BAMARRO-802276 format. One line per field, with one value per residue: residue in one letter; x, y, z of N, C-alpha, C, O, CB in turn. Coordinates in nm, 2 decimals. Atoms other than C-alpha are relative to their C-alpha. Glycine has a CB too. Layout:
<recs>
resn: (A,...)
n.x: (X,...)
n.y: (Y,...)
n.z: (Z,...)
ca.x: (X,...)
ca.y: (Y,...)
ca.z: (Z,...)
c.x: (X,...)
c.y: (Y,...)
c.z: (Z,...)
o.x: (X,...)
o.y: (Y,...)
o.z: (Z,...)
cb.x: (X,...)
cb.y: (Y,...)
cb.z: (Z,...)
</recs>
This chain:
<recs>
resn: (M,H,E,V,L,L,Q,A,A,E,R,L,T,A,K,G,F,L,H,P,G,D,A,L,S,L,R,L,P,G,T,S,R,L,L,F,L,S,Q,G,E,A,P,R,E,V,E,L,A,D,A,E,P,G,L,C,A,V,H,A,E,V,Y,H,R,R,G,D,A,G,A,V,A,T,L,S,P,R,W,S,L,Q,L,D,A,L,G,E,A,M,P,S,V,F,D,E,Q,A,R,H,I,G,R,S,W,A,P,A,H,A,A,Q,M,P,G,V,L,A,G,G,G,N,A,G,L,V,D,G,R,L,L,A,I,G,V,T,R,N,R,M,L,F,N,A,E,L,F,E,K,C,A,M,A,Y,V,L,A,R,L,G,G,G,R,V,K,Q,V,P,W,W,V,R,L,I,A,G,R,R,L,T,K,D,Q,A,N,A,A,A,S,H,A,A,G,E,Q,A,A,E,L,G,A,Y)
n.x: (0.09,-0.11,0.05,0.15,-0.05,-0.11,0.00,0.06,-0.11,-0.01,0.17,0.05,-0.10,0.02,0.14,-0.06,0.03,-0.06,-0.08,-0.10,0.06,0.05,-0.07,0.09,0.00,0.10,0.03,-0.04,0.04,-0.09,-0.12,0.01,-0.12,0.02,-0.11,0.00,-0.04,0.03,-0.09,-0.16,-0.10,0.08,0.11,-0.08,0.16,0.01,0.07,0.05,0.00,-0.11,0.02,-0.03,0.07,0.02,0.12,0.00,0.08,0.10,0.02,-0.02,0.08,0.11,0.00,0.02,0.16,0.07,-0.03,0.06,-0.10,-0.08,-0.06,0.03,-0.10,0.04,0.00,0.01,0.08,-0.01,0.19,0.05,-0.10,0.13,0.12,-0.03,-0.01,0.16,0.02,0.15,0.02,0.01,0.13,0.07,0.06,0.00,-0.01,-0.10,-0.07,0.05,-0.04,-0.15,-0.08,0.07,0.04,-0.19,-0.01,-0.05,-0.14,-0.03,-0.16,-0.01,0.03,0.17,-0.01,0.06,0.14,0.02,0.06,0.15,0.11,-0.02,-0.11,-0.06,-0.09,-0.01,-0.16,-0.05,-0.12,0.01,-0.06,0.09,0.00,0.12,0.00,0.08,-0.02,-0.12,-0.14,0.13,0.11,-0.05,-0.02,0.11,0.05,-0.09,0.02,0.18,-0.01,-0.06,0.05,0.19,-0.08,0.00,0.14,0.10,-0.05,0.09,0.12,-0.07,-0.05,0.11,0.09,0.15,0.08,-0.05,0.13,-0.05,0.07,0.13,-0.15,0.03,-0.12,-0.20,0.07,0.01,-0.13,-0.09,0.05,-0.13,-0.12,-0.03,-0.05,-0.14,-0.13,0.06,-0.05,-0.11,-0.07,0.06,-0.12,-0.16,-0.07,-0.07,-0.14,0.04,0.00,0.11,0.08,0.00,0.18,0.08,0.01,0.10)
n.y: (0.01,-0.11,-0.13,-0.04,-0.03,-0.13,-0.06,0.02,-0.06,-0.14,-0.07,0.02,-0.08,-0.10,-0.03,-0.06,0.10,0.11,-0.07,0.09,0.13,0.07,0.14,-0.01,0.21,0.09,0.24,0.06,0.13,0.18,0.01,0.02,-0.09,-0.12,-0.13,-0.07,-0.09,-0.06,-0.12,-0.05,0.14,0.10,0.11,0.13,0.13,0.06,0.10,-0.05,0.05,-0.02,-0.17,-0.05,-0.11,-0.13,0.02,0.22,0.11,-0.07,0.02,0.14,0.03,-0.01,0.16,0.10,0.04,-0.02,0.03,-0.08,-0.15,0.05,-0.12,-0.10,-0.09,-0.02,-0.10,-0.06,-0.13,-0.02,0.06,0.14,0.01,-0.09,0.15,0.03,-0.12,0.02,0.14,0.05,0.03,-0.07,0.12,0.01,-0.14,0.01,0.15,0.02,0.01,0.13,0.15,0.04,0.06,0.13,-0.01,-0.04,0.09,-0.05,-0.01,0.18,0.07,0.04,0.04,-0.03,0.02,0.12,-0.03,-0.13,0.06,0.12,-0.10,0.00,-0.15,-0.03,-0.08,-0.07,-0.09,0.11,-0.02,-0.25,0.00,0.03,0.11,0.02,0.06,0.00,0.16,-0.09,-0.07,-0.09,-0.03,-0.07,-0.14,-0.05,-0.02,-0.12,-0.13,0.00,0.03,-0.13,-0.05,0.02,-0.11,-0.15,-0.02,0.04,-0.07,-0.17,0.01,0.08,-0.13,-0.09,0.00,0.03,0.10,0.12,0.06,0.12,0.06,0.07,0.15,0.06,0.02,0.08,0.15,0.02,-0.03,0.13,0.09,-0.03,0.00,0.15,0.07,-0.03,0.05,0.13,0.00,0.01,0.13,0.15,-0.03,0.00,0.09,0.10,-0.02,-0.08,-0.12,-0.03,-0.11,-0.18,-0.07,-0.13,-0.07,0.11)
n.z: (-0.07,-0.04,0.11,-0.01,-0.11,-0.01,0.03,-0.10,-0.06,0.04,0.04,-0.09,-0.05,0.03,-0.07,-0.10,-0.09,-0.06,-0.13,-0.06,-0.11,0.05,0.05,0.18,0.05,0.13,-0.08,0.13,-0.04,0.01,-0.09,-0.12,-0.04,0.08,0.04,-0.08,-0.03,-0.11,0.02,0.03,0.07,0.11,-0.06,-0.05,-0.03,-0.14,-0.05,-0.08,-0.14,-0.06,0.04,-0.08,-0.07,0.05,0.14,0.09,-0.10,0.02,0.12,0.02,-0.11,0.07,0.11,-0.10,-0.07,0.12,0.14,0.11,-0.01,0.10,0.00,-0.13,0.00,-0.12,0.05,-0.13,0.07,-0.15,-0.02,-0.09,-0.08,-0.09,-0.07,-0.06,-0.06,-0.06,-0.05,0.01,0.07,0.02,0.06,0.18,0.01,0.12,0.08,0.07,-0.16,-0.04,0.13,0.03,-0.12,-0.04,-0.12,0.01,-0.16,-0.07,0.05,-0.06,-0.03,0.11,-0.07,0.09,0.13,0.03,-0.04,0.17,0.11,0.02,0.07,0.11,0.07,0.04,0.01,-0.15,-0.06,-0.08,-0.02,0.00,0.13,0.08,0.03,0.06,0.07,0.09,0.09,0.11,0.06,0.05,-0.11,-0.14,0.02,-0.03,-0.09,-0.09,0.10,-0.08,-0.20,-0.02,0.02,-0.13,-0.14,-0.02,-0.04,-0.14,-0.13,0.03,-0.01,-0.07,-0.02,0.04,-0.04,0.08,-0.02,0.10,0.03,0.10,0.13,-0.04,-0.05,0.09,0.10,-0.10,0.08,0.16,-0.01,-0.06,0.00,0.07,-0.02,-0.09,0.09,0.02,-0.07,0.07,0.11,0.04,-0.04,0.08,0.12,-0.02,-0.05,0.15,-0.01,0.09,-0.07,-0.03,0.12,-0.06,0.00,0.03,-0.08,-0.10)
ca.x: (3.33,3.61,3.51,3.13,3.27,3.50,3.23,2.99,3.22,3.26,2.87,2.86,3.17,3.05,2.67,2.87,2.80,3.06,3.36,3.69,3.60,3.34,3.31,3.11,3.08,2.96,2.83,2.99,2.75,2.85,3.15,3.14,3.34,3.24,3.42,3.48,3.60,3.68,3.75,4.08,4.18,4.14,3.88,3.97,3.77,3.72,3.62,3.26,3.37,3.73,3.60,3.77,3.66,3.48,3.28,3.37,3.23,2.96,2.89,2.98,2.74,2.45,2.55,2.53,2.15,2.04,2.02,1.89,2.18,2.35,2.51,2.57,2.73,2.80,2.78,2.78,2.52,2.49,2.03,2.04,2.33,2.09,1.81,2.09,2.04,1.63,1.72,1.42,1.30,1.23,0.83,0.72,0.65,0.67,0.54,0.86,1.03,0.78,0.83,1.26,1.36,1.04,1.01,1.39,1.52,1.60,1.97,2.15,2.46,2.64,2.58,2.19,2.22,2.08,1.76,1.77,1.80,1.50,1.29,1.38,1.45,1.64,1.84,1.91,2.18,2.40,2.70,2.61,2.71,2.37,2.39,2.20,2.15,2.00,1.99,2.20,2.50,2.20,1.94,2.16,2.28,1.94,1.79,2.09,2.00,1.60,1.68,1.88,1.64,1.31,1.58,1.59,1.24,1.15,1.43,1.33,0.97,1.04,1.27,1.05,0.79,0.58,0.31,0.48,0.20,0.30,0.20,-0.18,-0.07,-0.29,0.02,0.32,0.10,0.08,0.45,0.58,0.40,0.67,0.93,0.90,0.88,1.17,1.40,1.22,1.33,1.70,1.79,1.65,1.93,2.21,2.22,2.21,2.52,2.35,2.32,2.02,1.74,1.75,1.41,1.14,1.12,0.82)
ca.y: (-3.76,-3.53,-3.25,-3.28,-3.22,-2.94,-2.77,-2.82,-2.66,-2.36,-2.28,-2.33,-2.11,-1.83,-1.84,-1.77,-2.11,-2.33,-2.20,-2.37,-2.70,-2.69,-3.06,-3.12,-3.59,-3.82,-4.21,-4.38,-4.63,-5.04,-4.97,-4.92,-4.60,-4.21,-3.89,-3.67,-3.31,-3.09,-2.71,-2.58,-2.98,-3.21,-3.48,-3.82,-4.18,-4.30,-4.64,-4.57,-4.78,-4.62,-4.22,-4.03,-3.85,-3.53,-3.42,-3.75,-3.96,-3.71,-3.79,-4.18,-4.16,-4.04,-4.35,-4.54,-4.50,-4.35,-4.54,-4.27,-4.02,-3.98,-3.66,-3.46,-3.14,-3.00,-2.60,-2.30,-2.00,-1.73,-1.77,-2.13,-2.09,-1.80,-2.16,-2.25,-1.93,-2.02,-2.37,-2.53,-2.69,-2.48,-2.61,-2.63,-2.27,-2.32,-2.63,-2.66,-2.70,-2.97,-3.17,-3.17,-3.12,-3.31,-3.26,-3.08,-3.16,-2.91,-2.82,-3.16,-3.31,-3.54,-3.76,-3.73,-3.81,-4.16,-4.04,-3.71,-3.92,-4.20,-3.86,-3.88,-3.46,-3.32,-3.08,-2.89,-2.79,-3.08,-2.94,-2.49,-2.66,-2.69,-3.05,-3.09,-3.39,-3.53,-3.81,-3.63,-3.39,-3.13,-3.20,-3.13,-2.82,-2.74,-2.85,-2.61,-2.34,-2.39,-2.46,-2.09,-1.93,-2.05,-2.00,-1.63,-1.58,-1.76,-1.62,-1.23,-1.38,-1.52,-1.16,-0.96,-1.10,-1.21,-1.50,-1.81,-2.00,-2.38,-2.53,-2.70,-3.07,-3.20,-3.06,-3.13,-3.49,-3.48,-3.39,-3.63,-3.90,-3.79,-3.74,-4.11,-4.23,-4.04,-4.18,-4.52,-4.52,-4.37,-4.62,-4.92,-4.76,-4.72,-5.03,-5.20,-4.99,-4.72,-4.29,-4.21,-4.01,-3.64,-3.48,-3.24,-2.94,-3.09)
ca.z: (1.21,1.33,1.09,1.19,1.56,1.50,1.32,1.60,1.79,1.59,1.54,1.91,2.04,1.81,1.98,2.30,2.41,2.43,2.68,2.80,2.98,2.84,2.61,2.25,2.20,1.92,2.02,1.73,1.64,1.63,1.92,2.24,2.18,2.13,2.01,2.26,2.23,2.52,2.42,2.28,2.22,1.97,1.93,2.05,2.08,2.40,2.55,2.71,2.99,3.06,3.00,3.25,3.56,3.50,3.14,2.94,3.21,3.20,2.85,2.87,3.15,2.92,2.63,2.90,3.02,2.67,2.36,2.19,2.25,1.92,2.02,2.39,2.47,2.80,2.78,2.98,2.76,2.99,3.00,3.09,3.34,3.50,3.61,3.80,4.04,4.10,4.16,3.97,3.69,3.43,3.27,2.90,2.83,2.43,2.23,2.03,2.41,2.50,2.12,2.13,2.49,2.69,3.03,3.13,3.54,3.81,3.83,3.94,4.07,3.79,4.12,3.97,3.64,3.66,3.81,3.51,3.27,3.33,3.24,2.93,2.88,2.65,2.79,3.21,3.42,3.55,3.75,3.67,3.30,3.04,2.96,2.64,2.44,2.11,1.83,1.62,1.57,1.45,1.74,1.99,1.82,1.81,2.14,2.32,2.07,2.20,2.58,2.57,2.42,2.64,2.93,2.82,2.83,3.16,3.39,3.23,3.29,3.66,3.73,3.66,3.87,3.59,3.55,3.39,3.21,3.06,2.76,2.78,2.93,2.63,2.36,2.65,2.56,2.20,2.22,2.44,2.28,1.96,2.09,2.30,1.95,1.82,2.06,2.01,1.70,1.71,1.98,1.75,1.48,1.70,1.86,1.48,1.47,1.25,1.29,1.40,1.09,1.12,1.26,1.13,1.24,1.45)
c.x: (0.08,-0.04,-0.13,0.00,0.02,-0.14,-0.16,0.02,0.03,-0.15,-0.02,0.07,-0.02,-0.10,0.06,-0.05,0.07,0.17,0.12,-0.02,-0.07,0.01,-0.14,0.00,-0.10,-0.04,0.05,-0.06,0.07,0.09,-0.05,0.07,-0.06,0.14,-0.01,0.10,0.00,0.06,0.07,0.05,-0.04,-0.08,0.07,-0.12,0.04,-0.10,-0.17,0.04,0.19,0.00,0.07,-0.08,-0.06,-0.13,-0.03,-0.02,-0.10,-0.13,-0.04,-0.11,-0.17,-0.02,-0.05,-0.15,-0.10,0.05,-0.02,0.10,0.06,0.11,0.03,0.10,-0.04,0.04,-0.01,-0.06,-0.05,-0.23,0.02,0.10,-0.07,-0.11,0.11,-0.01,-0.13,0.01,-0.13,-0.01,-0.09,-0.13,0.02,-0.06,0.00,-0.03,0.05,0.07,-0.06,0.03,0.10,0.03,-0.11,0.04,0.22,-0.02,0.05,0.17,0.04,0.18,0.03,-0.05,-0.15,-0.02,-0.09,-0.18,-0.09,0.00,-0.11,-0.08,-0.01,0.01,0.14,0.12,-0.03,0.12,0.07,0.17,0.03,0.02,-0.16,0.08,-0.15,0.03,-0.10,0.04,0.06,0.09,-0.16,-0.12,0.08,0.06,-0.17,-0.10,0.07,-0.05,-0.15,-0.01,0.03,-0.08,-0.12,0.09,-0.05,-0.12,-0.07,0.10,-0.04,-0.18,-0.03,0.11,-0.09,-0.15,-0.17,-0.09,0.05,-0.06,0.06,-0.10,-0.12,0.09,-0.08,0.13,0.12,-0.05,0.05,0.15,0.09,0.00,0.13,0.12,0.05,0.05,0.15,0.13,0.03,0.13,0.22,0.06,-0.01,0.14,0.15,0.05,-0.02,0.10,-0.04,0.00,-0.15,-0.12,0.00,-0.16,-0.02,0.06,-0.09,-0.05)
c.y: (0.07,0.13,0.02,0.06,0.17,0.11,0.03,0.07,0.14,0.08,0.05,0.14,0.17,0.05,0.06,-0.09,-0.09,0.11,-0.11,-0.03,0.00,-0.12,0.01,-0.23,-0.03,-0.14,-0.03,-0.12,-0.16,0.05,0.05,0.15,0.15,0.09,0.12,0.14,0.07,0.14,0.04,-0.15,-0.07,-0.15,-0.10,-0.11,-0.04,-0.08,0.06,-0.04,0.02,0.15,0.01,0.08,0.19,-0.02,-0.12,-0.09,0.07,-0.07,-0.15,-0.07,-0.01,-0.15,0.00,-0.03,0.05,-0.05,0.07,0.12,-0.04,0.17,0.09,0.15,0.07,0.16,0.12,0.20,0.06,-0.04,-0.11,-0.02,0.05,-0.10,-0.07,0.12,0.00,-0.14,-0.13,-0.03,0.11,-0.08,0.06,0.08,0.02,-0.12,-0.01,-0.09,-0.13,-0.16,-0.02,-0.05,-0.08,0.12,0.00,-0.01,0.21,-0.03,-0.13,-0.06,-0.11,-0.18,-0.07,-0.03,-0.12,0.03,0.10,-0.05,-0.12,0.13,-0.01,0.11,0.00,0.15,0.07,-0.01,-0.13,0.11,0.17,-0.05,-0.06,-0.15,-0.07,-0.15,-0.01,-0.12,0.01,0.08,0.11,-0.03,0.05,0.13,0.09,0.00,0.10,0.13,0.01,0.04,0.16,0.07,0.03,0.05,0.17,0.04,-0.02,0.04,0.17,-0.04,0.01,0.14,0.05,0.02,-0.03,-0.13,-0.10,-0.08,-0.14,-0.07,-0.03,-0.12,-0.07,0.02,-0.03,-0.20,-0.05,0.01,-0.07,-0.10,-0.05,0.00,-0.16,-0.03,0.03,-0.08,-0.12,-0.09,0.02,-0.09,-0.12,0.03,0.02,-0.11,-0.12,0.11,0.16,0.19,-0.04,0.08,0.09,0.03,0.08,0.07,-0.02,-0.11)
c.z: (0.07,-0.04,0.09,0.15,0.05,-0.08,0.08,0.12,-0.02,0.00,0.20,0.10,-0.07,0.09,0.16,0.11,0.07,0.00,0.01,0.11,-0.01,-0.14,-0.13,0.02,-0.11,0.03,-0.17,0.01,-0.05,0.11,0.06,0.07,-0.01,0.03,0.09,-0.01,0.09,-0.06,-0.01,0.00,-0.12,0.01,0.01,0.03,0.14,0.05,0.09,0.15,0.07,-0.04,0.17,0.07,-0.07,-0.16,-0.06,0.11,0.03,-0.11,-0.06,0.06,-0.10,-0.10,0.07,0.05,-0.07,-0.12,-0.08,-0.01,-0.10,0.01,0.15,0.05,0.19,-0.01,0.07,-0.09,0.13,0.04,0.08,0.16,0.12,0.11,0.12,0.21,0.12,0.03,0.01,-0.17,-0.09,-0.08,-0.16,-0.02,-0.12,-0.06,-0.08,0.16,0.01,-0.14,0.03,0.13,0.10,0.12,0.05,0.19,0.06,-0.01,0.09,-0.03,-0.10,0.08,-0.05,-0.12,0.01,0.00,-0.15,-0.07,-0.04,-0.05,-0.11,-0.08,-0.01,0.00,0.19,0.01,0.08,0.07,-0.04,-0.16,-0.06,-0.04,-0.11,-0.11,-0.12,-0.09,-0.05,0.04,0.04,0.11,0.08,0.05,0.01,0.11,0.10,-0.02,0.10,0.16,0.05,-0.02,0.08,0.10,0.03,0.11,0.14,0.11,-0.01,0.07,0.21,0.07,0.07,0.04,-0.11,-0.05,-0.13,-0.02,-0.09,-0.09,0.04,0.02,-0.15,-0.11,0.11,-0.01,-0.07,-0.01,0.04,-0.09,-0.14,0.04,0.09,-0.17,-0.09,0.08,0.05,-0.09,0.00,0.08,-0.06,-0.10,0.07,0.05,-0.12,-0.09,-0.13,0.04,-0.03,-0.11,0.06,-0.01,-0.13,0.10,0.08,0.00)
o.x: (0.03,-0.05,-0.14,-0.09,-0.02,-0.10,-0.24,-0.06,0.05,-0.16,-0.09,0.00,0.04,-0.08,0.00,-0.09,0.04,0.21,0.10,-0.04,-0.11,0.11,-0.23,0.09,-0.20,0.05,0.01,-0.03,0.15,-0.02,-0.16,0.09,-0.12,0.24,-0.10,0.20,-0.12,0.18,0.10,0.18,-0.14,-0.07,0.18,-0.23,0.15,-0.22,-0.15,0.01,0.24,0.11,0.05,-0.17,-0.01,-0.20,-0.13,0.07,-0.16,-0.24,-0.12,-0.14,-0.25,-0.11,-0.14,-0.19,-0.22,0.15,0.01,0.08,0.09,0.17,-0.04,0.23,-0.14,0.15,-0.05,0.00,-0.08,-0.27,0.01,0.06,-0.10,-0.13,0.06,0.04,-0.13,-0.09,-0.18,0.06,-0.18,-0.11,0.09,-0.18,-0.04,0.06,-0.02,0.06,0.01,0.05,0.09,0.06,-0.06,0.07,0.32,-0.12,0.08,0.23,-0.03,0.26,-0.08,-0.08,-0.17,-0.14,-0.20,-0.28,-0.18,-0.11,-0.14,-0.15,-0.13,0.04,0.23,0.18,-0.14,0.21,0.01,0.25,0.13,0.01,-0.21,0.20,-0.25,0.14,-0.19,0.13,0.13,0.10,-0.23,-0.21,0.04,0.07,-0.19,-0.18,0.00,-0.06,-0.16,-0.07,-0.03,-0.08,-0.17,0.09,-0.11,-0.13,-0.16,0.05,-0.08,-0.23,-0.09,0.10,-0.13,-0.23,-0.29,0.00,0.02,-0.08,0.11,-0.22,-0.13,0.21,0.00,0.18,0.22,0.03,0.14,0.18,0.20,0.11,0.20,0.20,0.17,0.16,0.24,0.24,0.13,0.22,0.29,0.16,0.07,0.21,0.27,0.17,0.02,0.10,0.05,0.03,-0.20,-0.09,-0.01,-0.24,0.06,0.14,-0.02,-0.11)
o.y: (0.07,0.21,0.12,0.14,0.25,0.23,0.11,0.11,0.22,0.20,0.14,0.22,0.27,0.15,0.16,-0.07,-0.15,0.19,-0.22,0.04,-0.11,-0.12,0.09,-0.27,0.03,-0.22,0.03,-0.20,-0.18,0.03,0.10,0.19,0.15,0.08,0.20,0.13,0.07,0.14,0.09,-0.15,-0.06,-0.23,-0.10,-0.09,-0.03,-0.05,0.16,0.03,-0.06,0.19,-0.07,0.15,0.26,-0.11,-0.19,-0.17,0.00,-0.11,-0.19,-0.18,-0.11,-0.23,0.08,-0.15,0.05,0.00,0.04,0.22,-0.16,0.21,0.19,0.14,0.08,0.16,0.08,0.31,0.00,-0.12,-0.11,-0.10,0.00,-0.07,-0.15,0.09,0.03,-0.19,-0.20,0.04,0.17,-0.19,0.15,0.06,0.14,-0.21,-0.04,-0.21,-0.23,-0.28,-0.13,-0.16,-0.19,0.24,-0.08,-0.03,0.31,-0.11,-0.18,-0.06,-0.16,-0.27,-0.19,0.00,-0.10,-0.01,0.08,-0.04,-0.16,0.10,-0.02,0.11,-0.05,0.22,0.07,-0.02,-0.17,0.16,0.24,0.05,-0.15,-0.15,-0.14,-0.15,0.07,-0.20,-0.09,0.06,0.11,0.07,0.16,0.18,0.20,0.10,0.16,0.22,0.08,0.12,0.21,0.15,0.13,0.16,0.22,0.07,0.05,0.05,0.24,0.05,0.12,0.12,0.04,0.11,-0.02,-0.19,-0.09,-0.14,-0.11,-0.10,-0.01,-0.13,-0.15,-0.09,-0.10,-0.29,-0.14,-0.10,-0.10,-0.14,-0.16,-0.06,-0.20,-0.04,-0.05,-0.12,-0.16,-0.17,-0.07,-0.15,-0.21,-0.07,0.02,-0.13,-0.24,0.11,0.21,0.21,-0.11,0.20,0.10,0.02,0.11,0.04,-0.04,-0.15)
o.z: (0.18,0.05,0.15,0.17,0.13,-0.07,0.03,0.20,0.08,0.02,0.24,0.16,-0.01,0.15,0.21,0.23,0.17,-0.08,-0.03,0.21,0.05,-0.21,-0.15,0.10,-0.15,0.05,-0.27,0.09,-0.14,0.15,0.02,0.19,-0.12,0.10,0.06,0.06,0.14,-0.09,0.09,-0.02,-0.19,0.10,-0.04,0.08,0.20,0.05,0.15,0.25,0.15,-0.09,0.27,0.03,-0.15,-0.19,-0.07,0.11,0.12,-0.08,-0.14,0.05,-0.10,-0.09,0.08,0.08,-0.03,-0.18,-0.20,-0.08,-0.11,-0.08,0.13,0.05,0.26,-0.06,0.18,-0.08,0.24,0.12,0.20,0.25,0.23,0.23,0.20,0.32,0.24,0.09,0.10,-0.25,-0.03,-0.13,-0.21,-0.02,-0.14,-0.05,-0.18,0.18,-0.01,-0.13,0.08,0.17,0.13,0.11,0.04,0.25,-0.01,-0.08,0.18,-0.12,-0.15,0.01,-0.06,-0.14,-0.04,-0.07,-0.22,-0.12,-0.15,-0.15,-0.14,-0.20,0.06,-0.08,0.23,-0.07,0.17,-0.01,-0.02,-0.22,0.00,-0.06,-0.08,-0.16,-0.13,-0.06,-0.07,0.16,0.14,0.10,0.12,0.16,0.06,0.12,0.18,0.07,0.20,0.22,0.15,0.07,0.12,0.15,0.12,0.23,0.19,0.22,0.08,0.14,0.24,0.20,0.19,0.00,-0.10,-0.11,-0.25,0.08,-0.21,-0.07,0.16,0.00,-0.20,-0.14,0.08,-0.02,-0.06,-0.06,-0.02,-0.12,-0.14,-0.03,0.12,-0.20,-0.11,0.03,0.10,-0.08,-0.03,0.04,-0.03,-0.13,0.02,0.06,-0.10,-0.21,-0.20,0.15,-0.12,-0.09,0.18,-0.10,-0.21,0.19,0.18,0.10)
cb.x: (-0.06,0.14,-0.04,-0.11,0.10,0.20,0.05,0.01,0.09,0.07,-0.18,0.01,0.14,-0.01,-0.12,-0.03,-0.05,-0.02,-0.11,0.12,-0.01,-0.04,0.00,0.17,-0.08,0.07,-0.30,0.13,-0.14,0.11,0.13,0.08,0.14,-0.16,-0.03,0.02,-0.02,0.07,0.03,0.10,0.01,0.09,-0.11,0.09,-0.01,0.00,0.13,-0.11,-0.06,0.11,-0.23,0.08,0.13,0.19,0.04,0.20,0.08,0.06,0.12,0.13,0.02,0.02,0.10,0.08,-0.04,-0.01,-0.04,-0.17,0.11,-0.11,-0.08,0.01,-0.02,0.07,-0.08,0.20,-0.15,0.10,-0.10,0.04,0.12,-0.12,-0.05,0.11,-0.01,-0.14,0.04,-0.13,-0.02,0.12,-0.23,-0.08,0.07,0.09,-0.10,0.08,-0.06,-0.19,0.00,0.11,0.08,0.06,-0.14,0.07,0.23,-0.06,0.10,-0.15,0.01,0.17,0.02,-0.04,0.14,0.06,0.03,0.09,0.09,-0.07,0.01,-0.07,0.00,-0.07,-0.03,-0.07,-0.04,0.04,0.07,0.22,0.17,-0.04,0.02,-0.03,0.00,0.00,-0.07,-0.05,0.11,-0.07,-0.08,0.08,0.09,-0.04,-0.02,0.16,-0.01,-0.08,0.17,0.11,0.02,-0.11,0.19,-0.03,-0.05,-0.04,0.19,-0.01,-0.04,0.07,0.03,0.00,0.03,0.03,-0.16,0.09,-0.11,0.08,0.07,-0.14,-0.02,-0.13,0.03,0.04,-0.10,-0.09,0.01,-0.06,-0.17,0.00,0.01,-0.17,-0.11,0.01,0.03,-0.13,-0.11,0.06,-0.03,-0.21,-0.04,0.05,-0.05,-0.17,0.12,-0.13,0.09,0.03,-0.15,0.10,-0.05,-0.16,-0.01,-0.08)
cb.y: (-0.11,-0.02,-0.06,-0.14,-0.07,-0.03,-0.02,-0.12,-0.06,0.00,-0.18,-0.15,-0.08,0.01,-0.16,0.15,-0.05,-0.18,0.02,0.04,-0.01,0.07,-0.18,0.11,-0.12,-0.01,-0.12,-0.02,0.02,-0.06,0.04,-0.14,-0.04,0.09,0.06,-0.08,0.04,-0.07,0.05,0.12,-0.14,-0.03,-0.04,0.04,-0.20,0.10,-0.08,-0.01,-0.19,-0.11,0.08,0.05,0.02,0.07,0.08,-0.08,-0.05,0.12,0.05,-0.05,0.15,0.13,-0.13,0.05,0.04,0.12,-0.10,0.05,0.05,-0.06,0.07,-0.12,0.14,-0.09,-0.02,-0.01,-0.05,0.23,-0.07,-0.16,0.07,0.09,-0.18,-0.04,0.13,0.02,0.02,0.13,-0.10,0.07,0.03,-0.10,0.11,0.04,-0.06,0.16,0.13,0.06,0.02,0.13,0.13,-0.19,-0.16,0.23,-0.21,-0.04,0.16,-0.14,-0.08,0.06,0.08,0.13,0.00,-0.13,0.11,0.09,-0.03,-0.11,0.14,-0.06,0.12,-0.05,0.10,-0.06,0.17,-0.18,-0.12,0.17,-0.12,0.12,-0.03,0.15,-0.07,0.13,-0.06,0.09,-0.05,-0.05,-0.10,-0.07,0.00,-0.02,-0.11,0.00,-0.02,-0.19,-0.14,0.04,-0.03,-0.20,0.02,0.06,-0.08,-0.19,-0.02,0.04,-0.13,-0.14,0.08,-0.01,0.11,0.06,0.04,-0.07,0.13,-0.12,-0.13,-0.02,-0.14,0.05,0.15,0.07,0.00,0.12,0.07,-0.05,0.01,0.09,0.14,-0.11,-0.01,0.14,0.06,0.05,0.12,0.11,-0.03,0.00,0.17,0.10,-0.03,-0.05,-0.17,-0.07,0.16,0.07,-0.02,0.13,0.12,0.00,0.08,0.03)
cb.z: (0.04,-0.06,-0.20,-0.02,-0.01,-0.12,-0.12,0.02,-0.04,-0.15,-0.09,0.04,-0.05,-0.11,0.00,0.01,-0.05,-0.12,0.18,0.01,0.12,0.00,0.14,-0.22,0.15,-0.15,0.06,-0.04,-0.02,-0.18,-0.01,0.03,-0.12,0.05,-0.16,0.08,-0.06,0.13,0.03,0.13,0.11,-0.08,-0.08,0.15,-0.12,0.09,0.12,-0.04,-0.01,-0.04,-0.04,-0.04,0.12,-0.03,-0.12,-0.11,0.13,-0.04,-0.06,0.04,0.13,-0.08,-0.06,0.10,0.14,-0.01,-0.05,0.02,0.14,-0.16,-0.10,0.13,-0.17,0.11,-0.07,0.10,-0.12,0.03,-0.17,-0.13,-0.04,-0.14,-0.16,-0.11,-0.11,-0.12,0.11,0.07,0.05,-0.02,0.09,-0.05,0.05,-0.04,-0.05,-0.09,0.14,0.03,-0.18,-0.05,0.09,-0.03,0.06,-0.10,0.02,0.11,0.04,-0.13,0.15,-0.07,0.09,-0.02,-0.05,0.11,0.17,-0.07,-0.04,0.18,0.01,-0.02,0.09,-0.06,-0.16,0.13,0.14,-0.14,-0.08,0.11,-0.02,-0.11,0.14,-0.08,0.06,-0.07,-0.08,-0.09,-0.21,-0.18,0.06,0.03,-0.16,-0.07,0.04,-0.03,-0.21,0.00,0.07,-0.06,-0.08,0.06,-0.05,-0.14,-0.06,0.01,0.01,-0.24,-0.09,-0.10,-0.10,-0.11,0.05,-0.12,0.00,0.01,-0.09,0.07,-0.08,-0.11,0.26,-0.04,-0.11,0.31,-0.08,-0.11,0.06,0.13,0.00,-0.05,0.07,0.09,-0.08,0.05,0.11,-0.12,-0.08,-0.02,0.12,-0.09,-0.08,0.08,0.16,-0.14,-0.06,-0.03,-0.04,0.12,-0.06,-0.12,0.15,0.00,-0.05,0.02)
</recs>
């Protein structure tokens, strides 16, 4: 598991997403622990109930409130952070975004996380960083990269005065139902002490 997390860190660092102070983690199914990696440090196991204040506590909060979460990242990618200045939630502008990220949230503080996480969305800003969630490590990586791609398109359109339209409501409805089903299956796997299954592209 340590190597799996280190590989994820290498990939995100190469893409310019992971910077000093950012962090990644994995749920350890069948335990009450997470494997936590702060950029520049070695991975370490942490009890959910004993997570120290800061990003480790943010990650622990996600696992506590979201049984589907198998991996979490707090990152600093360029375009995603621009959403902080806009102060608004990014709508679902692509169908793949609706399918895998779901409803994102407006920039929030850690104290607002219970409400943020209750919406079931898999990416958005918390305390000035991108919080990305996935049922597996690979899905977390995909969600972080997908959110950044969508953020770039959205921010450029907003700053350029362009009109931004959401995907049709029926697309969001179907995508949301599939996402909810995936999350329920992942939560059941984690509760049984198993890793969640990898998801298909759509």
